[in-house]
PDB file of N, CA, C and O in Angstrom, chain B, residues numbered from 101:
ATOM      1  N   MET B 101     188.260 -76.486 204.333  1.00  0.00           N
ATOM      2  CA  MET B 101     189.533 -76.076 204.269  1.00  0.00           C
ATOM      3  C   MET B 101     189.370 -74.414 204.031  1.00  0.00           C
ATOM      4  O   MET B 101     188.774 -73.764 203.172  1.00  0.00           O
ATOM      5  N   THR B 102     190.216 -74.019 205.248  1.00  0.00           N
ATOM      6  CA  THR B 102     190.302 -71.976 204.811  1.00  0.00           C
ATOM      7  C   THR B 102     191.019 -71.664 203.893  1.00  0.00           C
ATOM      8  O   THR B 102     192.047 -72.341 203.851  1.00  0.00           O
ATOM      9  N   THR B 103     190.905 -70.781 202.981  1.00  0.00           N
ATOM     10  CA  THR B 103     191.519 -70.123 201.798  1.00  0.00           C
ATOM     11  C   THR B 103     191.651 -68.612 202.969  1.00  0.00           C
ATOM     12  O   THR B 103     190.843 -68.036 203.698  1.00  0.00           O
ATOM     13  N   TYR B 104     193.049 -68.428 202.654  1.00  0.00           N
ATOM     14  CA  TYR B 104     193.348 -66.962 203.009  1.00  0.00           C
ATOM     15  C   TYR B 104     193.800 -66.065 201.608  1.00  0.00           C
ATOM     16  O   TYR B 104     194.564 -66.584 200.795  1.00  0.00           O
ATOM     17  N   VAL B 105     193.178 -64.459 201.364  1.00  0.00           N
ATOM     18  CA  VAL B 105     193.575 -64.452 200.027  1.00  0.00           C
ATOM     19  C   VAL B 105     193.906 -62.993 200.651  1.00  0.00           C
ATOM     20  O   VAL B 105     193.076 -62.228 201.143  1.00  0.00           O
ATOM     21  N   TYR B 106     195.226 -62.788 200.530  1.00  0.00           N
ATOM     22  CA  TYR B 106     196.223 -61.207 201.205  1.00  0.00           C
ATOM     23  C   TYR B 106     196.462 -60.314 200.396  1.00  0.00           C
ATOM     24  O   TYR B 106     196.710 -60.614 199.228  1.00  0.00           O
ATOM     25  N   GLU B 107     196.447 -58.943 200.835  1.00  0.00           N
ATOM     26  CA  GLU B 107     196.123 -57.979 199.993  1.00  0.00           C
ATOM     27  C   GLU B 107     197.436 -57.412 199.054  1.00  0.00           C
ATOM     28  O   GLU B 107     198.462 -57.255 199.715  1.00  0.00           O
ATOM     29  N   GLU B 108     197.523 -57.126 197.781  1.00  0.00           N
ATOM     30  CA  GLU B 108     198.853 -57.521 196.938  1.00  0.00           C
ATOM     31  C   GLU B 108     198.871 -55.864 196.467  1.00  0.00           C
ATOM     32  O   GLU B 108     197.993 -55.102 196.061  1.00  0.00           O
ATOM     33  N   ILE B 109     200.775 -55.674 196.823  1.00  0.00           N
ATOM     34  CA  ILE B 109     200.307 -54.089 196.324  1.00  0.00           C
ATOM     35  C   ILE B 109     201.382 -54.145 195.429  1.00  0.00           C
ATOM     36  O   ILE B 109     202.482 -54.636 195.680  1.00  0.00           O
ATOM     37  N   ARG B 110     200.931 -53.478 194.071  1.00  0.00           N
ATOM     38  CA  ARG B 110     201.362 -53.960 193.025  1.00  0.00           C
ATOM     39  C   ARG B 110     202.363 -52.112 192.850  1.00  0.00           C
ATOM     40  O   ARG B 110     201.862 -51.040 193.190  1.00  0.00           O
ATOM     41  N   TRP B 111     203.503 -52.252 192.368  1.00  0.00           N
ATOM     42  CA  TRP B 111     204.573 -51.015 191.472  1.00  0.00           C
ATOM     43  C   TRP B 111     204.171 -51.264 190.033  1.00  0.00           C
ATOM     44  O   TRP B 111     203.984 -52.446 189.742  1.00  0.00           O
ATOM     45  N   PRO B 112     204.061 -50.665 189.406  1.00  0.00           N
ATOM     46  CA  PRO B 112     203.765 -51.063 187.864  1.00  0.00           C
ATOM     47  C   PRO B 112     204.365 -50.361 186.446  1.00  0.00           C
ATOM     48  O   PRO B 112     204.233 -50.513 185.232  1.00  0.00           O
ATOM     49  N   SER B 113     205.150 -49.449 187.431  1.00  0.00           N
ATOM     50  CA  SER B 113     206.332 -48.764 187.001  1.00  0.00           C
ATOM     51  C   SER B 113     207.424 -49.029 186.197  1.00  0.00           C
ATOM     52  O   SER B 113     208.298 -48.164 186.140  1.00  0.00           O
ATOM     53  N   GLY B 114     207.599 -50.415 185.336  1.00  0.00           N
ATOM     54  CA  GLY B 114     208.528 -51.328 185.295  1.00  0.00           C
ATOM     55  C   GLY B 114     208.047 -51.109 184.173  1.00  0.00           C
ATOM     56  O   GLY B 114     206.977 -51.704 184.042  1.00  0.00           O
ATOM     57  N   VAL B 115     208.520 -50.176 182.764  1.00  0.00           N
ATOM     58  CA  VAL B 115     208.266 -50.106 181.513  1.00  0.00           C
ATOM     59  C   VAL B 115     209.844 -48.996 181.048  1.00  0.00           C
ATOM     60  O   VAL B 115     210.128 -47.859 181.425  1.00  0.00           O
ATOM     61  N   ARG B 116     210.789 -50.214 179.846  1.00  0.00           N
ATOM     62  CA  ARG B 116     211.748 -49.986 179.902  1.00  0.00           C
ATOM     63  C   ARG B 116     211.608 -49.176 178.123  1.00  0.00           C
ATOM     64  O   ARG B 116     210.713 -49.758 177.510  1.00  0.00           O
ATOM     65  N   LYS B 117     211.999 -48.505 177.613  1.00  0.00           N
ATOM     66  CA  LYS B 117     211.945 -48.079 175.791  1.00  0.00           C
ATOM     67  C   LYS B 117     213.519 -48.102 175.694  1.00  0.00           C
ATOM     68  O   LYS B 117     214.313 -47.345 176.254  1.00  0.00           O
ATOM     69  N   LEU B 118     213.872 -49.559 174.523  1.00  0.00           N
ATOM     70  CA  LEU B 118     214.700 -49.505 174.339  1.00  0.00           C
ATOM     71  C   LEU B 118     215.037 -50.089 172.979  1.00  0.00           C
ATOM     72  O   LEU B 118     214.154 -50.735 172.414  1.00  0.00           O
ATOM     73  N   LYS B 119     216.742 -49.863 172.129  1.00  0.00           N
ATOM     74  CA  LYS B 119     216.790 -50.548 171.286  1.00  0.00           C
ATOM     75  C   LYS B 119     217.481 -51.604 171.040  1.00  0.00           C
ATOM     76  O   LYS B 119     218.484 -51.854 171.709  1.00  0.00           O
ATOM     77  N   CYS B 120     216.947 -52.626 169.762  1.00  0.00           N
ATOM     78  CA  CYS B 120     217.453 -53.548 170.256  1.00  0.00           C
ATOM     79  C   CYS B 120     219.177 -53.170 169.162  1.00  0.00           C
ATOM     80  O   CYS B 120     219.435 -52.541 168.136  1.00  0.00           O
ATOM     81  N   ARG B 121     220.205 -54.259 170.489  1.00  0.00           N
ATOM     82  CA  ARG B 121     221.419 -54.241 170.005  1.00  0.00           C
ATOM     83  C   ARG B 121     221.932 -55.489 168.752  1.00  0.00           C
ATOM     84  O   ARG B 121     222.954 -56.174 168.807  1.00  0.00           O
ATOM     85  N   ASN B 122     220.906 -55.506 167.703  1.00  0.00           N
ATOM     86  CA  ASN B 122     221.396 -56.564 166.962  1.00  0.00           C
ATOM     87  C   ASN B 122     220.847 -55.431 165.690  1.00  0.00           C
ATOM     88  O   ASN B 122     221.713 -55.018 164.919  1.00  0.00           O
ATOM     89  N   CYS B 123     219.323 -54.928 165.496  1.00  0.00           N
ATOM     90  CA  CYS B 123     219.191 -54.789 164.180  1.00  0.00           C
ATOM     91  C   CYS B 123     219.037 -52.873 164.379  1.00  0.00           C
ATOM     92  O   CYS B 123     219.194 -52.036 163.490  1.00  0.00           O
ATOM     93  N   GLY B 124     218.651 -52.610 165.999  1.00  0.00           N
ATOM     94  CA  GLY B 124     218.183 -51.245 166.110  1.00  0.00           C
ATOM     95  C   GLY B 124     216.964 -50.919 166.336  1.00  0.00           C
ATOM     96  O   GLY B 124     216.523 -49.781 166.499  1.00  0.00           O
ATOM     97  N   ARG B 125     216.139 -52.365 166.356  1.00  0.00           N
ATOM     98  CA  ARG B 125     214.569 -51.981 166.351  1.00  0.00           C
ATOM     99  C   ARG B 125     214.523 -50.968 167.673  1.00  0.00           C
ATOM    100  O   ARG B 125     215.531 -50.909 168.378  1.00  0.00           O
ATOM    101  N   ARG B 126     213.221 -50.081 168.044  1.00  0.00           N
ATOM    102  CA  ARG B 126     212.976 -49.827 168.604  1.00  0.00           C
ATOM    103  C   ARG B 126     211.947 -50.219 169.334  1.00  0.00           C
ATOM    104  O   ARG B 126     210.861 -50.062 168.774  1.00  0.00           O
ATOM    105  N   PHE B 127     211.912 -50.817 170.720  1.00  0.00           N
ATOM    106  CA  PHE B 127     210.573 -51.876 171.215  1.00  0.00           C
ATOM    107  C   PHE B 127     210.668 -51.530 172.924  1.00  0.00           C
ATOM    108  O   PHE B 127     211.724 -51.173 173.446  1.00  0.00           O
ATOM    109  N   THR B 128     209.536 -51.680 173.591  1.00  0.00           N
ATOM    110  CA  THR B 128     209.661 -51.563 175.048  1.00  0.00           C
ATOM    111  C   THR B 128     208.688 -53.025 175.677  1.00  0.00           C
ATOM    112  O   THR B 128     207.770 -53.779 175.355  1.00  0.00           O
ATOM    113  N   ARG B 129     209.700 -52.734 176.819  1.00  0.00           N
ATOM    114  CA  ARG B 129     209.468 -54.329 177.405  1.00  0.00           C
ATOM    115  C   ARG B 129     208.765 -53.758 178.841  1.00  0.00           C
ATOM    116  O   ARG B 129     209.402 -52.900 179.452  1.00  0.00           O
ATOM    117  N   SER B 130     207.281 -54.281 179.472  1.00  0.00           N
ATOM    118  CA  SER B 130     206.868 -54.204 180.682  1.00  0.00           C
ATOM    119  C   SER B 130     207.094 -54.863 181.553  1.00  0.00           C
ATOM    120  O   SER B 130     207.256 -56.031 181.200  1.00  0.00           O
ATOM    121  N   ARG B 131     207.224 -54.653 182.874  1.00  0.00           N
ATOM    122  CA  ARG B 131     207.093 -55.657 184.149  1.00  0.00           C
ATOM    123  C   ARG B 131     206.004 -54.882 185.463  1.00  0.00           C
ATOM    124  O   ARG B 131     205.980 -53.718 185.864  1.00  0.00           O
ATOM    125  N   THR B 132     205.402 -55.768 185.764  1.00  0.00           N
ATOM    126  CA  THR B 132     204.053 -55.210 186.934  1.00  0.00           C
ATOM    127  C   THR B 132     205.353 -56.371 188.477  1.00  0.00           C
ATOM    128  O   THR B 132     205.744 -57.534 188.375  1.00  0.00           O
ATOM    129  N   PHE B 133     205.584 -55.469 189.521  1.00  0.00           N
ATOM    130  CA  PHE B 133     206.286 -55.734 190.683  1.00  0.00           C
ATOM    131  C   PHE B 133     205.504 -55.817 191.743  1.00  0.00           C
ATOM    132  O   PHE B 133     205.179 -54.813 192.377  1.00  0.00           O
ATOM    133  N   THR B 134     205.166 -56.859 192.012  1.00  0.00           N
ATOM    134  CA  THR B 134     204.234 -57.424 193.427  1.00  0.00           C
ATOM    135  C   THR B 134     204.533 -57.605 194.293  1.00  0.00           C
ATOM    136  O   THR B 134     205.759 -57.693 194.224  1.00  0.00           O
ATOM    137  N   GLN B 135     204.038 -57.835 195.785  1.00  0.00           N
ATOM    138  CA  GLN B 135     204.408 -58.432 196.729  1.00  0.00           C
ATOM    139  C   GLN B 135     203.288 -58.318 197.471  1.00  0.00           C
ATOM    140  O   GLN B 135     202.667 -57.256 197.509  1.00  0.00           O
ATOM    141  N   THR B 136     202.808 -59.693 198.321  1.00  0.00           N
ATOM    142  CA  THR B 136     201.528 -59.366 199.673  1.00  0.00           C
ATOM    143  C   THR B 136     201.857 -58.635 201.008  1.00  0.00           C
ATOM    144  O   THR B 136     202.786 -58.148 201.653  1.00  0.00           O
ATOM    145  N   ILE B 137     200.829 -58.808 201.017  1.00  0.00           N
ATOM    146  CA  ILE B 137     200.871 -57.867 202.969  1.00  0.00           C
ATOM    147  C   ILE B 137     200.513 -59.171 203.770  1.00  0.00           C
ATOM    148  O   ILE B 137     199.305 -59.392 203.849  1.00  0.00           O
ATOM    149  N   ASN B 138     201.117 -59.820 204.208  1.00  0.00           N
ATOM    150  CA  ASN B 138     200.666 -60.952 204.604  1.00  0.00           C
ATOM    151  C   ASN B 138     202.198 -61.076 205.851  1.00  0.00           C
ATOM    152  O   ASN B 138     203.308 -60.547 205.780  1.00  0.00           O
ATOM    153  N   PRO B 139     201.419 -62.275 207.208  1.00  0.00           N
ATOM    154  CA  PRO B 139     202.085 -62.701 208.272  1.00  0.00           C
ATOM    155  C   PRO B 139     203.182 -63.278 208.069  1.00  0.00           C
ATOM    156  O   PRO B 139     203.801 -63.665 209.060  1.00  0.00           O
ATOM    157  N   PHE B 140     203.731 -63.498 206.750  1.00  0.00           N
ATOM    158  CA  PHE B 140     204.855 -64.813 206.047  1.00  0.00           C
ATOM    159  C   PHE B 140     206.345 -63.667 205.342  1.00  0.00           C
ATOM    160  O   PHE B 140     207.566 -63.825 205.309  1.00  0.00           O
ATOM    161  N   ASN B 141     205.658 -62.847 204.999  1.00  0.00           N
ATOM    162  CA  ASN B 141     206.519 -61.293 204.259  1.00  0.00           C
ATOM    163  C   ASN B 141     207.059 -60.615 205.552  1.00  0.00           C
ATOM    164  O   ASN B 141     206.489 -59.666 206.090  1.00  0.00           O
ATOM    165  N   LYS B 142     208.108 -61.136 205.965  1.00  0.00           N
ATOM    166  CA  LYS B 142     208.357 -60.164 207.310  1.00  0.00           C
ATOM    167  C   LYS B 142     210.269 -59.634 206.837  1.00  0.00           C
ATOM    168  O   LYS B 142     211.042 -60.307 206.155  1.00  0.00           O
ATOM    169  N   ASN B 143     210.541 -58.319 207.455  1.00  0.00           N
ATOM    170  CA  ASN B 143     211.901 -57.703 207.165  1.00  0.00           C
ATOM    171  C   ASN B 143     212.838 -58.561 208.091  1.00  0.00           C
ATOM    172  O   ASN B 143     212.705 -59.633 208.683  1.00  0.00           O
ATOM    173  N   ALA B 144     213.656 -57.805 207.988  1.00  0.00           N
ATOM    174  CA  ALA B 144     214.583 -58.164 208.813  1.00  0.00           C
ATOM    175  C   ALA B 144     214.898 -58.455 210.141  1.00  0.00           C
ATOM    176  O   ALA B 144     215.688 -59.230 210.681  1.00  0.00           O
ATOM    177  N   ALA B 145     213.658 -57.214 210.731  1.00  0.00           N
ATOM    178  CA  ALA B 145     213.970 -58.005 212.084  1.00  0.00           C
ATOM    179  C   ALA B 145     212.277 -58.667 212.388  1.00  0.00           C
ATOM    180  O   ALA B 145     211.359 -58.484 213.188  1.00  0.00           O
ATOM    181  N   GLY B 146     212.487 -59.255 211.562  1.00  0.00           N
ATOM    182  CA  GLY B 146     211.525 -60.870 211.778  1.00  0.00           C
ATOM    183  C   GLY B 146     209.705 -60.290 211.708  1.00  0.00           C
ATOM    184  O   GLY B 146     208.823 -61.122 211.495  1.00  0.00           O
ATOM    185  N   GLN B 147     209.365 -58.775 211.919  1.00  0.00           N
ATOM    186  CA  GLN B 147     208.000 -58.363 211.735  1.00  0.00           C
ATOM    187  C   GLN B 147     207.984 -58.512 210.567  1.00  0.00           C
ATOM    188  O   GLN B 147     208.940 -58.721 209.821  1.00  0.00           O
ATOM    189  N   PRO B 148     206.412 -58.373 210.215  1.00  0.00           N
ATOM    190  CA  PRO B 148     206.224 -58.483 209.013  1.00  0.00           C
ATOM    191  C   PRO B 148     205.929 -57.138 208.516  1.00  0.00           C
ATOM    192  O   PRO B 148     205.334 -56.259 209.140  1.00  0.00           O
ATOM    193  N   LYS B 149     206.396 -57.068 207.357  1.00  0.00           N
ATOM    194  CA  LYS B 149     206.506 -55.648 206.219  1.00  0.00           C
ATOM    195  C   LYS B 149     205.439 -54.988 206.283  1.00  0.00           C
ATOM    196  O   LYS B 149     204.400 -55.493 205.860  1.00  0.00           O
ATOM    197  N   THR B 150     205.454 -53.740 206.812  1.00  0.00           N
ATOM    198  CA  THR B 150     204.276 -52.812 206.204  1.00  0.00           C
ATOM    199  C   THR B 150     203.836 -52.238 204.864  1.00  0.00           C
ATOM    200  O   THR B 150     204.382 -52.722 203.873  1.00  0.00           O
ATOM    201  N   ARG B 151     203.010 -51.364 204.701  1.00  0.00           N
ATOM    202  CA  ARG B 151     202.986 -51.189 203.551  1.00  0.00           C
ATOM    203  C   ARG B 151     203.773 -50.049 202.877  1.00  0.00           C
ATOM    204  O   ARG B 151     203.875 -49.947 201.654  1.00  0.00           O
ATOM    205  N   GLN B 152     204.307 -49.225 203.739  1.00  0.00           N
ATOM    206  CA  GLN B 152     205.524 -48.342 203.229  1.00  0.00           C
ATOM    207  C   GLN B 152     207.133 -49.049 202.735  1.00  0.00           C
ATOM    208  O   GLN B 152     207.921 -48.613 201.896  1.00  0.00           O
ATOM    209  N   GLU B 153     207.247 -50.416 203.704  1.00  0.00           N
ATOM    210  CA  GLU B 153     208.431 -51.099 203.699  1.00  0.00           C
ATOM    211  C   GLU B 153     208.189 -52.015 201.596  1.00  0.00           C
ATOM    212  O   GLU B 153     208.834 -52.311 200.590  1.00  0.00           O
ATOM    213  N   ILE B 154     207.104 -52.029 202.054  1.00  0.00           N
ATOM    214  CA  ILE B 154     206.798 -53.065 200.638  1.00  0.00           C
ATOM    215  C   ILE B 154     207.238 -51.977 199.566  1.00  0.00           C
ATOM    216  O   ILE B 154     208.264 -51.993 198.885  1.00  0.00           O
ATOM    217  N   TYR B 155     205.994 -50.812 199.575  1.00  0.00           N
ATOM    218  CA  TYR B 155     206.928 -49.894 198.187  1.00  0.00           C
ATOM    219  C   TYR B 155     208.101 -49.482 198.303  1.00  0.00           C
ATOM    220  O   TYR B 155     208.510 -49.243 197.167  1.00  0.00           O
ATOM    221  N   ALA B 156     209.113 -49.200 199.291  1.00  0.00           N
ATOM    222  CA  ALA B 156     209.884 -49.038 198.925  1.00  0.00           C
ATOM    223  C   ALA B 156     210.594 -49.644 198.041  1.00  0.00           C
ATOM    224  O   ALA B 156     210.987 -49.253 196.942  1.00  0.00           O
ATOM    225  N   GLU B 157     210.827 -51.239 198.921  1.00  0.00           N
ATOM    226  CA  GLU B 157     210.957 -52.710 197.843  1.00  0.00           C
ATOM    227  C   GLU B 157     210.865 -52.666 196.471  1.00  0.00           C
ATOM    228  O   GLU B 157     211.683 -52.623 195.552  1.00  0.00           O
ATOM    229  N   LEU B 158     209.633 -52.686 196.561  1.00  0.00           N
ATOM    230  CA  LEU B 158     209.161 -52.374 195.183  1.00  0.00           C
ATOM    231  C   LEU B 158     209.791 -51.719 193.568  1.00  0.00           C
ATOM    232  O   LEU B 158     210.131 -52.088 192.445  1.00  0.00           O
ATOM    233  N   LYS B 159     209.645 -50.529 194.408  1.00  0.00           N
ATOM    234  CA  LYS B 159     210.330 -49.507 193.820  1.00  0.00           C
ATOM    235  C   LYS B 159     211.639 -49.022 193.328  1.00  0.00           C
ATOM    236  O   LYS B 159     212.006 -48.508 192.272  1.00  0.00           O
ATOM    237  N   ALA B 160     212.429 -49.466 194.821  1.00  0.00           N
ATOM    238  CA  ALA B 160     213.775 -50.445 194.197  1.00  0.00           C
ATOM    239  C   ALA B 160     214.048 -51.642 193.580  1.00  0.00           C
ATOM    240  O   ALA B 160     215.252 -51.839 193.417  1.00  0.00           O
ATOM    241  N   GLU B 161     213.256 -52.564 193.159  1.00  0.00           N
ATOM    242  CA  GLU B 161     212.694 -53.299 192.389  1.00  0.00           C
ATOM    243  C   GLU B 161     212.979 -52.998 191.231  1.00  0.00           C
ATOM    244  O   GLU B 161     213.875 -53.390 190.484  1.00  0.00           O
ATOM    245  N   ALA B 162     212.033 -52.153 191.090  1.00  0.00           N
ATOM    246  CA  ALA B 162     211.996 -51.687 189.114  1.00  0.00           C
ATOM    247  C   ALA B 162     212.755 -51.249 189.024  1.00  0.00           C
ATOM    248  O   ALA B 162     213.320 -51.728 188.041  1.00  0.00           O
ATOM    249  N   ASN B 163     213.814 -49.840 189.803  1.00  0.00           N
ATOM    250  CA  ASN B 163     214.495 -49.455 189.167  1.00  0.00           C
ATOM    251  C   ASN B 163     215.626 -49.900 189.080  1.00  0.00           C
ATOM    252  O   ASN B 163     216.549 -49.142 188.781  1.00  0.00           O
ATOM    253  N   ALA B 164     215.846 -51.285 189.328  1.00  0.00           N
ATOM    254  CA  ALA B 164     217.225 -52.031 189.213  1.00  0.00           C
ATOM    255  C   ALA B 164     217.224 -53.010 188.129  1.00  0.00           C
ATOM    256  O   ALA B 164     218.181 -53.724 187.832  1.00  0.00           O
ATOM    257  N   TRP B 165     215.747 -52.987 187.392  1.00  0.00           N
ATOM    258  CA  TRP B 165     215.299 -53.891 186.785  1.00  0.00           C
ATOM    259  C   TRP B 165     215.751 -54.051 184.975  1.00  0.00           C
ATOM    260  O   TRP B 165     214.992 -53.501 184.177  1.00  0.00           O
ATOM    261  N   GLN B 166     216.736 -54.657 184.540  1.00  0.00           N
ATOM    262  CA  GLN B 166     217.453 -54.153 183.319  1.00  0.00           C
ATOM    263  C   GLN B 166     217.146 -55.264 182.650  1.00  0.00           C
ATOM    264  O   GLN B 166     217.850 -56.270 182.745  1.00  0.00           O
ATOM    265  N   PRO B 167     215.829 -55.203 181.736  1.00  0.00           N
ATOM    266  CA  PRO B 167     215.610 -56.655 180.455  1.00  0.00           C
ATOM    267  C   PRO B 167     215.971 -56.961 179.395  1.00  0.00           C
ATOM    268  O   PRO B 167     216.013 -55.971 178.664  1.00  0.00           O
ATOM    269  N   ASP B 168     216.248 -57.805 178.940  1.00  0.00           N
ATOM    270  CA  ASP B 168     217.532 -58.293 178.017  1.00  0.00           C
ATOM    271  C   ASP B 168     217.362 -57.146 176.728  1.00  0.00           C
ATOM    272  O   ASP B 168     216.186 -56.813 176.572  1.00  0.00           O
ATOM    273  N   ASP B 169     218.305 -56.510 175.813  1.00  0.00           N
ATOM    274  CA  ASP B 169     217.991 -55.355 175.052  1.00  0.00           C
ATOM    275  C   ASP B 169     217.815 -55.893 173.238  1.00  0.00           C
ATOM    276  O   ASP B 169     217.974 -55.221 172.218  1.00  0.00           O
ATOM    277  N   LEU B 170     217.436 -57.340 173.402  1.00  0.00           N
ATOM    278  CA  LEU B 170     217.699 -57.798 172.055  1.00  0.00           C
ATOM    279  C   LEU B 170     215.466 -57.701 171.748  1.00  0.00           C
ATOM    280  O   LEU B 170     214.850 -57.565 172.805  1.00  0.00           O
ATOM    281  N   CYS B 171     214.743 -57.762 170.682  1.00  0.00           N
ATOM    282  CA  CYS B 171     213.753 -57.168 170.530  1.00  0.00           C
ATOM    283  C   CYS B 171     213.159 -59.039 170.041  1.00  0.00           C
ATOM    284  O   CYS B 171     214.081 -59.808 169.766  1.00  0.00           O
ATOM    285  N   THR B 172     212.069 -59.467 169.991  1.00  0.00           N
ATOM    286  CA  THR B 172     211.348 -60.759 169.994  1.00  0.00           C
ATOM    287  C   THR B 172     211.914 -61.133 168.977  1.00  0.00           C
ATOM    288  O   THR B 172     212.487 -62.213 169.119  1.00  0.00           O
ATOM    289  N   THR B 173     212.029 -60.460 167.520  1.00  0.00           N
ATOM    290  CA  THR B 173     212.441 -61.691 166.512  1.00  0.00           C
ATOM    291  C   THR B 173     213.945 -61.826 166.772  1.00  0.00           C
ATOM    292  O   THR B 173     214.251 -63.009 166.923  1.00  0.00           O
ATOM    293  N   CYS B 174     214.927 -61.020 166.865  1.00  0.00           N
ATOM    294  CA  CYS B 174     216.198 -61.267 167.413  1.00  0.00           C
ATOM    295  C   CYS B 174     216.736 -62.418 168.360  1.00  0.00           C
ATOM    296  O   CYS B 174     217.639 -63.252 168.306  1.00  0.00           O
ATOM    297  N   ALA B 175     215.689 -62.039 169.303  1.00  0.00           N
ATOM    298  CA  ALA B 175     216.025 -63.534 170.313  1.00  0.00           C
ATOM    299  C   ALA B 175     215.323 -64.643 169.707  1.00  0.00           C
ATOM    300  O   ALA B 175     216.020 -65.647 169.559  1.00  0.00           O
ATOM    301  N   THR B 176     214.069 -64.726 169.302  1.00  0.00           N
ATOM    302  CA  THR B 176     213.832 -66.082 168.704  1.00  0.00           C
ATOM    303  C   THR B 176     214.658 -66.408 167.478  1.00  0.00           C
ATOM    304  O   THR B 176     214.451 -67.358 166.723  1.00  0.00           O
ATOM    305  N   GLU B 177     215.425 -65.687 167.393  1.00  0.00           N
ATOM    306  CA  GLU B 177     216.416 -66.095 165.915  1.00  0.00           C
ATOM    307  C   GLU B 177     217.861 -66.768 166.656  1.00  0.00           C
ATOM    308  O   GLU B 177     218.583 -67.565 166.056  1.00  0.00           O
ATOM    309  N   ALA B 178     218.115 -66.308 168.009  1.00  0.00           N
ATOM    310  CA  ALA B 178     219.317 -66.845 168.322  1.00  0.00           C
ATOM    311  C   ALA B 178     218.646 -67.630 168.815  1.00  0.00           C
ATOM    312  O   ALA B 178     219.019 -68.629 168.200  1.00  0.00           O
ATOM    313  N   ARG B 179     217.899 -67.966 169.489  1.00  0.00           N
ATOM    314  CA  ARG B 179     217.311 -69.032 170.152  1.00  0.00           C
ATOM    315  C   ARG B 179     217.844 -70.517 169.580  1.00  0.00           C
ATOM    316  O   ARG B 179     218.416 -71.478 170.094  1.00  0.00           O
ATOM    317  N   HIS B 180     217.107 -70.027 167.583  1.00  0.00           N
ATOM    318  CA  HIS B 180     217.316 -71.118 167.041  1.00  0.00           C
ATOM    319  C   HIS B 180     218.636 -71.300 166.727  1.00  0.00           C
ATOM    320  O   HIS B 180     219.325 -72.320 166.745  1.00  0.00           O
ATOM    321  N   ALA B 181     218.888 -70.190 166.442  1.00  0.00           N
ATOM    322  CA  ALA B 181     220.562 -70.741 165.417  1.00  0.00           C
ATOM    323  C   ALA B 181     221.635 -71.339 166.255  1.00  0.00           C
ATOM    324  O   ALA B 181     222.690 -71.707 165.738  1.00  0.00           O
TER     325      ALA B 181
END
């Protein structure tokens, strides 16, 4: 069986410094956004996406990302309450 490995494009700038809306503690959330260059990752025209198209999508996704503004302690307490 053949295994294909596609090149992964990463946009690691998804970092937000937040203040907990419940207790006021400051904390950081981070996320890495990824896509691969492969024949199944297609644009609206049905063609495989180029590296530039993927970078543009990842940057837009990172800019639109809004993490939950509860620190880990408050989020855990809210789930168990």
